[in-house]
VONUMAR-391089 format. One record per residue: x, y, z of N, C-alpha, C in turn; residue in three letters. Coordinates in pm, whole numbers, plus 32768, in hexadecimal, padded with zeros to 4 digits. Last residue first. Layout:
! VONUMAR-391089
nc1 / nc2 / nc3 / cac1 / cac2 / cac3 / cc1 / cc2 / cc3 / res
X / Y / Z / X / Y / Z / X / Y / Z / ALA .
...
***
This chain:
! VONUMAR-391089
nc1 / nc2 / nc3 / cac1 / cac2 / cac3 / cc1 / cc2 / cc3 / res
4007 / 6836 / 0AE3 / 3FBB / 68AE / 0B10 / 3FF0 / 68BE / 0BBF / HIS .
40E8 / 67EE / 09D2 / 40C7 / 67E0 / 0A5E / 4077 / 684E / 0A99 / VAL .
40B2 / 6748 / 089B / 40A1 / 67C9 / 08E5 / 408B / 67A7 / 0979 / GLN .
41AA / 6627 / 0875 / 4135 / 6688 / 0857 / 412D / 66F9 / 089E / GLY .
4288 / 6598 / 0882 / 421C / 65A4 / 08F6 / 41AA / 65E3 / 08C2 / ARG .
4317 / 65CC / 0790 / 42E2 / 653B / 07B8 / 426E / 652E / 082C / GLU .
4368 / 66B5 / 079F / 430D / 66A7 / 074A / 42C2 / 661E / 076A / THR .
4416 / 66A6 / 0885 / 43B2 / 6716 / 0871 / 4339 / 66E5 / 0817 / GLU .
44E2 / 65F8 / 0836 / 448B / 65DE / 08A1 / 440F / 662E / 08B0 / GLY .
4554 / 6684 / 0755 / 44FF / 65F6 / 0745 / 44B5 / 65EF / 07AE / ASP .
45E6 / 6754 / 07E4 / 4566 / 677E / 077B / 4519 / 66F4 / 0767 / VAL .
467F / 66C1 / 0888 / 4627 / 6722 / 08C4 / 45A6 / 6739 / 0863 / ASP .
471E / 6652 / 07B2 / 46CB / 65F4 / 0801 / 4655 / 665B / 085C / THR .
479F / 6734 / 0753 / 473E / 66D3 / 06FF / 46E3 / 668A / 074B / THR .
483B / 6787 / 0822 / 47BB / 67DC / 07F7 / 475A / 678A / 07A8 / ARG .
48E5 / 66B1 / 0848 / 4895 / 66C9 / 08A5 / 47FB / 6730 / 087F / HIS .
4980 / 66B4 / 0752 / 491D / 664F / 076E / 48C7 / 664C / 07F0 / LYS .
49DF / 67CD / 0754 / 4965 / 6797 / 06F7 / 491E / 672E / 0710 / GLU .
4A86 / 67AB / 083A / 4A20 / 67FE / 0831 / 4999 / 67D5 / 07DF / TYR .
4B33 / 66FE / 07C5 / 4AEB / 66C6 / 0852 / 4A6D / 671E / 085D / GLU .
4B98 / 6795 / 06F6 / 4B6A / 6702 / 06CC / 4B02 / 66D8 / 075A / THR .
4C1F / 6861 / 077A / 4BAD / 685B / 0721 / 4B5B / 67F4 / 0702 / ASP .
4CBD / 67BF / 0822 / 4C6D / 681F / 0857 / 4C02 / 683E / 0803 / ALA .
4D7C / 6770 / 0739 / 4D39 / 6701 / 079D / 4CC9 / 675E / 07D4 / LEU .
4DED / 683D / 06C1 / 4D7E / 67E8 / 0686 / 4D38 / 678B / 06CF / ASP .
4E82 / 6893 / 07A5 / 4DF3 / 68FA / 0786 / 4D9D / 689B / 072E / ASP .
4F1C / 67D4 / 07AF / 4ED3 / 67EC / 0822 / 4E65 / 685A / 07FC / VAL .
4FA4 / 67F5 / 06AB / 4F55 / 6779 / 06D1 / 4F0A / 6783 / 0751 / VAL .
5015 / 68F5 / 06EA / 4F9C / 68E4 / 066E / 4F58 / 6864 / 068B / GLN .
50E5 / 68C8 / 07A7 / 506F / 692D / 07AF / 4FF1 / 6910 / 074F / ARG .
5167 / 681D / 070D / 512E / 67E8 / 078F / 50B9 / 6848 / 0799 / LEU .
51DE / 68D0 / 0651 / 51A2 / 6856 / 0630 / 5140 / 6823 / 0698 / ALA .
5268 / 6992 / 06D8 / 51D9 / 69B6 / 06A8 / 51A5 / 693A / 0671 / GLU .
52E6 / 68F9 / 07FF / 52E5 / 6921 / 077E / 525F / 694D / 075F / THR .
534D / 6864 / 08F1 / 5326 / 68FC / 08FE / 532E / 6920 / 087D / ASN .
5398 / 675C / 08AE / 533F / 676F / 091B / 5312 / 67FC / 092F / ALA .
5462 / 6713 / 0804 / 53DE / 673A / 07C5 / 5378 / 675C / 0845 / THR .
5545 / 66ED / 08A3 / 5556 / 6748 / 0835 / 54C1 / 677C / 07EC / ALA .
54E9 / 663F / 0966 / 5504 / 66C2 / 0983 / 5514 / 670D / 091D / ALA .
53FA / 6562 / 091D / 547D / 6576 / 08F1 / 547C / 661B / 0914 / ASP .
52D8 / 653C / 094B / 5336 / 64CE / 099A / 53DD / 6509 / 096F / SER .
524D / 65D9 / 08CA / 524B / 6607 / 0963 / 52D8 / 65A3 / 0998 / GLN .
522A / 6551 / 07DE / 5265 / 65E5 / 07F2 / 5288 / 6604 / 087A / LEU .
5186 / 646F / 0845 / 5218 / 6475 / 07F3 / 5259 / 64F0 / 0804 / TYR .
50AA / 64D9 / 089D / 50FD / 6492 / 08F5 / 5186 / 6485 / 08BF / VAL .
5046 / 6552 / 07A4 / 5069 / 65AC / 081D / 50B3 / 6562 / 0869 / LYS .
5027 / 6485 / 0714 / 5090 / 64E7 / 06DD / 50A6 / 6529 / 0760 / ALA .
4F69 / 6401 / 0796 / 4FDB / 63AC / 0788 / 504A / 642A / 0750 / VAL .
4E90 / 64AC / 078A / 4EBC / 64A1 / 07FC / 4F3E / 644B / 07FD / TYR .
4E5D / 64C4 / 0667 / 4E9A / 6525 / 06AA / 4ECA / 64FF / 072A / LEU .
***
């Protein structure tokens, strides 16, 4: 996705298109899920904190 984003941004004809917006949205979703999964895994590994 990062390569697709750079490629789409590199050309003036594709720099402001729906395809680029979709790639950026997908990247944001992927990053959110990665961080959310890390947070959830971190909580279960530590156990209960009082």
